N, C-alpha and C positions, 0 to 999 in steps of 0.2 A: 299714697296720694300722688297722682301724676303732676307734671309741670303745669298743665292747663288748669287743673284744680287749684294748685297753689297760687297761680296768677289770679284766678277768679276770686279766691278768698282775699288776697291782698288788695285787689280793686274794691271789693265790697267794704273792707275795713277803711280804705282811703276815702271812699264816698261817705261812709258814716262819719268819719272825722270832719270831712268838708262840710257836711250838713250842720255840724255844731259850731262852725266858725261864725262868730258874730262880727261881720265886717264893720257894722255901724257902731260897735261898742269899743273899738280900739281907742278912739279919741274921747274928748270930753263930751258930756251930755250936751245936746243942743238945746239951749235955753230951758234947761230943767226938764225936758221931756224924757220919759223912759224909752228904752229901745223899742218896745212894742208900740208906743205912741208915735214915735218917729216913723216906724215902718208903716203904720196906718196912714199917716199924713202923706208919705211918699207914694204909697199905693194909690191913694185917692188922687193925687196930682197926676200920676202917670196913667191912670185909667180913665180920666175925663178928657173930653175934647175941649177946645177953647170956649165954645158956647154951650157946653153941657149944663143941664140943670142940676147936675150932681148925681150921686149914686145912692141907692137905697141901702139901708143897713144890711139887708140880706145879700146884696151884691158884694158889699165890702167883706162880709163874713165868708162868702165863697172864695173871693180873691185871696184873703188872708188865711183861709183854712182854719178858722176859729169859730166858736159858737156866736150866734147872734147876741146873746146876753153879754158876752165879753166885748163885742164890738160896741154895743150900746153903752156899756160902762165907760169905755175909753172915749167914745164920742161925747158923753156927758162931761167928762173932765176937760176934754179939748175945747168943747163949746164954751164952758165956763171960763177958760183961759183966753177966749177970743180967737182961737185958731181955726175953728170950724163954725159953720152956721147951718141950721136946718131950715128948710122951706117946704111948703106943701107942693106936691107935684101938680103942675097945671093941667095935666091930662088925666090924673087919677087923684081926686081930692083926699082919698084915704091914705095915699102913699106920702112919705116924707123923704125928701132928697137931702143929701149931705154934701156940702162943698166947702172948699177952703176959703177962708177970709184972706184979705191982703196980708195980714200978719202970718197966717198959715202958709201962704205962698212964700213969704220972705224966709220963714223958718225952713221950708223944704229946700230952698236955694242954698241956705247955709249947710244943711245936711248933705246935699249933693256935693258941695265944695269940699266938705270934710271927708267924704268917701273918696272923692277923686284924689285928694292929697294922700290918703291912706294907700290907694292903689299905686301912686307914684313911689311910695316907700317900698311896696312889693316889687315894683319894676326895678328899683335900685338894688334891692336884695337879690333878685333873680338874674338881673341883667336883661338888656333889650331882647337878645336872641331867644333866651329861654322863656321870657314873658310872651313873645310872639308864638313860640312853639306851644306853650300852655294854652294860649287862646285858641290856636288852631285845633288842638286836641280836644278842648272842651266843646268847641263848636261841633266837631265830629261826634262826640258823645251825645250831644243834644240832638243832632240830626238822627242818630241811630235810635234813640229812645223816642224822638218826636215823630218817627215814621210808623208808629203802631207796634214797635218792637218792645215797648215797655211792659214788663211783666205785672205791673200794678198800675192803678189809675194815674196817668200823668196829665198835668194841665196843659192846655194848648199854649204854645209859645206866642207871646205878644211883645213886640218891640215897644219900648217906652217912647211916648211922643216927645218930640223935642220942642 
């Protein structure tokens, strides 16, 4: 095995490890939500515009890359807890839109703060210079795979709305 092959295998192993890191799981559960529920809430918040009527379950399913029945099950739980609400789509009465309630918005703000605190811990661990280098390298990796070089289906990159 040549040096390029060894480096390629080492990168593949590193990316597999990275994929299994649960950034949101390092701290305490946010108001009793599971990791999956928290991710669903965050994805919903980041995928909707300010005046959006909400997302369909199928849209959430695609963004989360999980089955529609799994999304529906989580939405049922989160709706019962008052974190989500469903409403009929005004343009298509057959469609149901899902959006965060005020309590859901507050919870996602807590989750965002917890993740930022966790990242501050990573920066303290790596140091500022290495953290910036990691960021630069990850952006380069994303640019490489985001430009059609991905050997498997890669989702389009969307910056979270602020």
